[in-house]
N, C-alpha and C positions, 0 to 999 in steps of 0.2 A: 840402534838402527832398526831393529825389528819393530819396536814400538811405532816409529815413524811410518814404516810401511803399512802397518795395520791401520793406523789413523788415516793414511791416504786412501786406503781401500774403503774405510768406513765413510769418509767424506764423499767418495765417488758413488757409493751405494745410496747415500742420502740424496746426493744430487740427482741420481737417476730416478729415485722414488718421487722427489719433488717435481721432476720433469714429467713423469708419467701420471702424476696425480690428476691433472685436468682431464686426461684421457680416460682414466678410470671413472671419474665423476660423470663425464659425458656419457660413457657407456652405461653407467648405472641409471642415469636419467633416461637414456634411450630405452632401457628395458622396463623401467617402472612407470615413468611419466610420458605417455605417448603424446606427441604434438600433432594435432590434426592437420596443421598446414604442411608439416613435413610429409605426413602420410599422403595427403592429397597431391603433393608435388611429385612423390615417387610412384604413386599408383598410376598405371596406364589408364587412359580414358576408356570408359565402359561402352561408349557408342562411337560410331564413325562420325567424322565431321559432317555438318549439314551441307548439302550441295549449295553452290552459289546460284544456280539457275534451275528452272523447271520448264520443260516444253509441254504446253497444254495439250491434253488429249481429250477425246470425246467423253463427256460425262464429268469432267473436272469442274469444281467450284472453288472459290477462294476459301470457303468454310472448310472443305475437305483438305485443301493444301495446307491450311494453318494447322489442322489436326495432325497431318502427316509429318510436317517438317518442324513445327513449333510445339507440338504436344498439346495445343489448346485451340479449339475452333474459334474462340472469341478473339483471337489475335489476328484474324483475317485482315483488319485494317492496316496492320504493319506491312503485309505483302502489297496491299492496294497502294499505300503511300509511296512505295518504291517503284511503282509501275504506272503512275498516272500519265506518263508520256504515251502509253498505248492502251490503257484501260479507260474508256470513257464512262462506262457504267459498271460499278463493282458487282452488279448482279449478273453480268454477262461477260464471259471470256470465251475466246474462240480457239479451236484446235490449231496448232502450229505456232501460237504465240510463245515467245521465250520470256518467262517472268523471272526477275531477280528475286532472291530470297534473303530475308534477314539473317544475321549471324546466329550462332548457337550459344551466346553468352549466358542466357538464363539457365540452360541445361547444364553447363559446366559448373556454374555456381551452386546448383542444387546438389552436386555430388558430394560436396564437403560435409562430413558428418558433424553434428553438434557436439562440442566437447562435454565430457562428464564433469561433475562438480569436483571430483578429486583431481582431475587434470588441471582445472582452472587454478586450484590452490597451489599446485606444484610448479606450473609453468610461470616464469616471472614476467613474460610479455603480457601486458594488459590489453592488447588490441582485440583478441578474440572474445574478451569478456562481455562487452556490451551487446553483441549480436544474440547470443543465447539467452541473456537476461531479458531482452526486449520481447522476444517471442512469447514466453510464458505469461508475460504481463498482459498481452493482448488476447490470449485465448479465452479467459473467462468472459470477455465482453462479446465474443462472436455470437453466442446463442441469442443475445438480445437484439442483434441486428435484424431489421425486417427484410433485407434483400433476399436471403435464401428462402424464407417462407413465401414471399411473393412469387418467386420463380416456380417453386414447387406447386403452388396452387394453380398457377396459370398452365403448367404442363399437364395437369390432371383435370382441368375444367373442360368438360366435353360440351357444355352448352354456354359458351361465353356470350355476353351481350354485344352483338355486332352492330347495333344501331349507332350510326355516326362514324363508323370506322372508315377512314379514307381509302379509296381504291383508285389506283393509277395503273394503266396498262402501258408498259414500256414498248417503244417501237422495235427495239432489238428482239424482245421476246415474241412480239407479234410476227416479225419477219421470219423467225426460225421455227415457228409453231407449225406442226403438221396439221392436216385437216381431213375430213371425210367428204368425198365428192361423188358425182355420178360415175358410173363405170367408164374407165378410160381417162378419167380426170377432166380438167376444164375443157369446154368445147372450143373455145377460141384461144389458140396458142400458136407460137412460132417455135423455132429451135435454134440451138447453137450449131453453126456450120463447121467452124474450125478455129484454130488459133490464128491470130492476125500476124504474129511475129514470125520472121523467117529464121529457122534454126541454123546454127553454125555447122551442125553435123546432120547430114541427111537422114541418118537412121534414128535420130532423136524422137522419142515418143511425144507427140503433140496432142494426144487425145485427152490428157488431163490439164485443166486450167488452174493456174496458181493465182493467189491474191494479187490484185493490181495488174494482172496480165491482160493484154488486149485480145479481143476475140471478135469474130465475124458473126453477125446475127442475121437470121431470116425472120423478120417480125411477123406477127399475125397478119392474116389477109386484110388489106385495107389500112394497115397501120403504117404511117410514114416514119415511125421511130424518130421523133424530133430530138433535137439536142437536149441533153440532161434527162431524158426520159429514163425511168427505172423499170427494169424487168426482173421478175423473180424466176430463177432457174429451179427446176424441181425434178424429182424422180417419182415413179409410181411404186407404192408399197403394196401390201396384200389387198386383194379384193375379198371383202368379208360378206358372206352370203346374208341376204336380207338386211344389209346395213349400207354398204357402199364401198367406194375405192379410196384407199388411204393415199394421200398425196404428201410427199416429204420434201420441203424446200432444201436446196443445196447451196444457194448463194444469191446475191443481188448484183445485177449488171447495170451500169450507167452508160448511156449512149454518148459517145464523143464525136462521132461523125454520122449524121442522118443518112438514110437511103437517098440515092440520087441516080436518075437515069437507069433504073433497073439494077443497081448495084447493092450489095449487102451493106448493112449498117455496121459500124465499128463501135464496140463498147469495151468497157473495162470492168473487171471483177472488183467490186468495192466491198462486198461482204461475202464471207464463206462460212457455211455451216457444216458442210460435208464435201464429198468429191464433186467438183464441177467438171462434167465430162462432155466431150464432143457428142452431139446428137441429142442431148437433154432438151426437154421442152422448156419454153419460157412463156410467161404471161405478163401483162402489164401489172406493175406493183403499185397498189394504192394504199397509202398509209393512213388514210382518214379513219377507217374503222378502229384503229388503235388509239385514237385520241379520246381517252376516257378520263375524266377528272370528276370526282364526286364522292359522296359518302353513301355507303350501303345501308339498307334497312332490312332487319330480320323478317323472315316470312315463316309462318307456322306450318303451312302445307305446301312446300315447294315441290316442284316436279322431281320425281325419282327416276332412276335408271341404273345402269351398271357400266363398268368399264368394258369397252370392246377391243381396245388396242392400246399398247404402251410402247413408247419409242425406245426405251432402254432394254427391252427384252433381248436375251433371256435373263439378264441381270435384274435383281429386284430394284425397282425404282426408289429414288430418294428425293429430297428437296431439289427444286429446279428441274425436275424431269417432267416430260409431257405425257399426257394420256388423252384418249378420245373416248367420250361417253355418249350414249344414245339419248341425249336430251337435245332436241332440235332448237333452231332459232325461234324466238318468241317466248319459249319456256326458259331460255337462258340467253344472256347477252354479255358482251365483253365487260369485265369488271365485277360480275356477280361472283359470289362465294359459294363453293361446293364443298360439302362435307362427305368424306368417305367413312364408312362405318360397317360393322358386322351386325346384321339384324338380330333382334331378340329371338332367343330360342325357347319355345315353350317347354313346360315340364313333360317328360315322357315316362314310359314304363322303366322303372329302375332309377329314375331321377325325379324326386318330388318337387324340386324347385326349378323355376325357369332361370335361364341365363340372360341377364340384362343386355341391352344393346351396348356395343363397345365402339367407342370412337377410335378412328384410325388416323385420319389426316385431314388437313384443310387445303383447298386448292382454289386458284383464281381462274376464272374463265378468260381465255385470251382471244379465241376466235370461234365463230359459230357459222354454221351453214344450215340449210334446210334438212340435212341428214343427222347432224349431231354437233357437239361442242367439244372444243379442245381446251384443256385446263393445264396449269402448271402447279406442281405441289409447292406450297409455301411453308407449311409446318407439318411435322409428322410425329406421331406418338407411338404407333405400332409399326414394326418393320415390314409386315407382309402386305404388299399391294400387288394385285394380280388381275388378270382378265376375269371378269365376273364379280369383282368387288362392288358392293352396293354404293350408290352415290345419290345425293339429293341437293337441290338448290336450297341453301340455308339463308342467304341474304342477297338482295338485288339492288341494282342501281335504279333509283326512281326514274 
């Protein structure tokens, strides 16, 4: 009887050992052979989920939004493709627009660490093996690719051959571009009287006009404000001594009911660049100066000047920002190319060698007046662009 009891206990012990064996093996594997997929699944995400929408604010560009949300500025076409229903020109987005954003799948995939060689030999699942093996096979080929070299040279080439480069002034950029004018702004102007809609609440603020809202206009003297006539609403910026009055567009209005029998014209806000307010001045909007198609030709001794005013101040400007330079009409025309640079500094006491001229940025002329030219920054190499930065016309439309 004793022998049988002992044997039963031994069998139970063996049964328990055999039942626990897989657990022990799995625990051992978990301690010695780390599975990347298991770690990635258990590890909390390192970053918050990418928002599904973004409301455009002043100064935003698709380039910057792609950098912020996707981690790569060159992925801006992904945002553009999701919003073609409201973005007509990817170079121009407007404050207040709500843009859909792509998902964050590339970011999550990048979190998974590549498995070590020892792990690959221990883990029996063959699925992770091809991915880490393919990457090292491509790395030796990368230095031979010409693409990185070409980009690096273009970024540092301060005197590129501009001859034959196409130049097109976009109507949207022309409409939103500020300009320098005589003191007080344009001589012939009307103004926005008030909103045309009747508010449901008497105390509602009607001084600010929204996109597509109807407004009542008092057109310039002698202007009948015919149907479909466009007017540019604007506000006055600073008056710069010995230069002129800065004029800043706020929106474009389209007449839907002409003036009749001494009554105000009715219009609708069709474009908005800033706050369109009751009492703002308006002027007829002619888009013909923005029709520029051609190729520029480099010039050796183009007119020089300096930046007198920047729209994005006090923030340092970047690509797609406007500035006004003291190069008047005739010396600069829409479509011309302007170079921003830091002039050469000669040798001085304590410094034997001169500092060469430094290239800062390229810009395209959008609008010109007898007082100066407005340009938009197209490419930028150095971050500091400020009032007083030297500028010169580097290429012109024939």
